[in-house]
N, C-alpha and C positions, 0 to 999 in steps of 0.2 A: 388452423395450424401455426406454429409458431417460428417465426423467422430468424434467422442468425442475427445476434444483435450487432449493433453498430461498432462497436470496440469490445474489446478481451484485454484483460491485464491478469499477471501471475503476481500475486500480492502475499506477504505474511500476513495472516489476520491474527493478531494476538491472543495468546491463550487467556484465561481468567487467572488472577483478578484483573488484571488489565484491560482485557477486552470489555468487561463490564463497564468499569468506571470510565474509560476512555468514550465508550458508545454513548454513555450518558452524558459526559462532557459536552461531546458533540451533538448531542440532542436526537441521534438518528440510529436505527439498528441497521445495520448494511445488510444482514442475513434477511429481514423482513422488509424493509425500507420504510417500517414505522417510526414514529416520533417517540421519544424517551424523555421522561422527566431527568431533571439535575442529579447528579449524585448524592445522597442521602447527606443532610448537612450545609449544603453548600447553595448558594443562588446560581440560578441558569447562566451561562456564559453569555457575555452581549454577543450577538449576532453578526457584528463586524469580526468578532475573533474568530466564529467557529463555522460561519456559513460557506465558505470556500471548502475547508476539508471534509466540512459534512457531506459534501456532494458526492465524495471518493469512498466514503465510509472509512471507518478507523482501519489503517492497515501501514504496513511496509512495502514499500516498491523493491520487488526484486525482477519482473520484467515490466517495463511499463505499458500503459495501453497503447493497444496496436488494431489496425483493423486487419483482417483475415486476408491473407493473399489468393489471388484467384487460384482455384485447384485445392483448397483447403476447406474444413469446415468443423462445426463444433464437436460431433463426435470424434473426428480427427484429433482435435486439442485435448477432448477429455481423454481419450485413450494414452496420449502422451504424457499428460499429467498424473494420470494413474501411475505410467510406467515410471516415469521420474520420481516420484513421492516413493513409491514401495521400496522398502529395504534401507532407507538411508537411516543413518543414525540420529537420534533426537540428542539435543544438547541445550545447555542453559546461557543466558545473556544477560549479565547485570547491566541495569538499564539506570540513566541518570536524567534529570530535565537540563534543556540546553536551547540556546538562542542558535539558531541555523539559518543563515542566507536570509534573515529578516521575517523568521516565524520561529515559534516554540514548539520542540519537539521532544519525546523521550529518544535519547541517544545512548550508543552504548557507553558504559561507565568508563571503561579502561580506554577507549579512544579505538579500539579494534578487536576484531574477533576474527581469528583465522576460520574458523567452521561457519560463520556469518557471511564471510566475504565468500568464502567456497561455494555455499548455498547460492548467493546472488550471482557469482561468475557462472555457475552452471545453469541457471535460469537462463541468463542471457542466451547463451550459447544453446541449449535445448530447445527454445522457443523460438530462435531466429527464423526458423524454416516457414513459420505461420505467419510472420509480421510483412505485410504489404509496406512496401516504399510509403514513407510520409509526402504529405503534397508540400508544396512551398508554403502554403499558408499554414501547415502544421509545424514545421521546420521555424517560420516566423515567429511561433508563439513561444519558442524556447530563446527568444532575445539572443540570437547568436553574436550580436556586436557586442555584448555584455559578458561573454563566457572567455574563459582562459583558452589558450591554445589547444592545451589538452583538452578541456572540455569541447571545444569546437571539433577536434578529431573525432572523439567519441560519438558527437552528435551527427556527423556526416556519416560515420561508418556503422552505426547501432540505433541510430535515431532517437537518442536519449543522450544528453552529457555528462550523466552521472552513473557510470558503471565502469567495470575493473577498475583501473588506478584512481578513477574521481569517484568511486562508489564512496558515499557515506551513510550507513544505515540509519532511519529515523522512522518513528512513528507522529505524524503529523498532528499536532495538536490545535494549531491556529493557522489563520491565513497570515498574509503580510502586514506587519505592523510596524509603528514606528518605534523609535527607542524607548519611549514612556510606554507604549503599549506591551511591549516585549516585557519590560520590567515589571509592569502590573499581572502579566498573565503568567510570568514565571512565579511570583509571590503568590497569587492564588492557587495557582496547582501545586506548588510545592507545600503549602498550608493543607490543601486537599489531598494529597496523593501520596504524601512522603511515606507513610507506611508501607505503600506498593513496593516502593525502589528497595526495601530491604530485603525482599528476595528477587532472585533473578527471572526474567522471562524464559519459560521454558518452550522451546522451539520444537515441534514434534511434526510439522505439515506444512502444506502450502496450500493456497486457495486459487482458483479461478474467479475473478469478478467480471461483471459484463456491464456494458450501457447499452440499454436496449435501441435507444434511439438517440440521434443528435441532440445534445441538451439534457437529456436524462440523467438523472443520478445514477451513479453505481451500485450495485447490488450484488450479493454474493450468488456466483452459479452453485459451486461446489467446494468443500472442502475436501483434502485429499491427505490422511494421515500417512506418516511414515512406516505405520503399522500395516499399511493396505487397506483401512477403513475409509469409507467417504460418508459425507454429511452433504445433503442437498440445501441449498439457500432458495430464495424466492426465484432466482433467473436462472433455474437448472435445466428449464426446457430449451435456452438457448444454445447449451450445449448437446442435447439432443435432436437438435433440429437440421 
């Protein structure tokens, strides 16, 4: 019998070709948990660049990782995700490489996207009823003393500093790097993935990722298309438990 996962998260799993390139860059397939070779024509990224983001899988955060509140379960979250996704309109979002808060990511090319902001805001609200209150230790990991007043208010209210007015869409590609490391990562990624950025990211669904046990890597449980389709990942059983 599969038990509920330690934590769940509502993520945007990028569509191809971003998904394939980004997963190979991180060296890990979030759908299966399997290791992946580097993208064709480039050397593998240094481990210190990708070790941290690879644990979470290639994604953009919509509702950050949370433990299930007492009285909820995987099937209830699954049903909510199906209802949330079904019937939403797909949209395109042009991306660009950027350095953000000490790491490198794909960010919105124009600095903002009303459809993306609306999707993120709706996810925070729709899945809040499933979120157990964070522990003091979990809040401490967000380094509240280093946050702005607004980010701290968001952390206190929603368990995460970067929602609503402080939300910045990003698909994380490196861990925290010094200035030289960020510059080197931007240069390598720019040379290898520049053609990807000539076309926008197509957003047509959301995904539930799971962390089976404390300290485990996150894996995909299920993808939910706006057209009503679903695709299981290796962690699907944690939504059915």
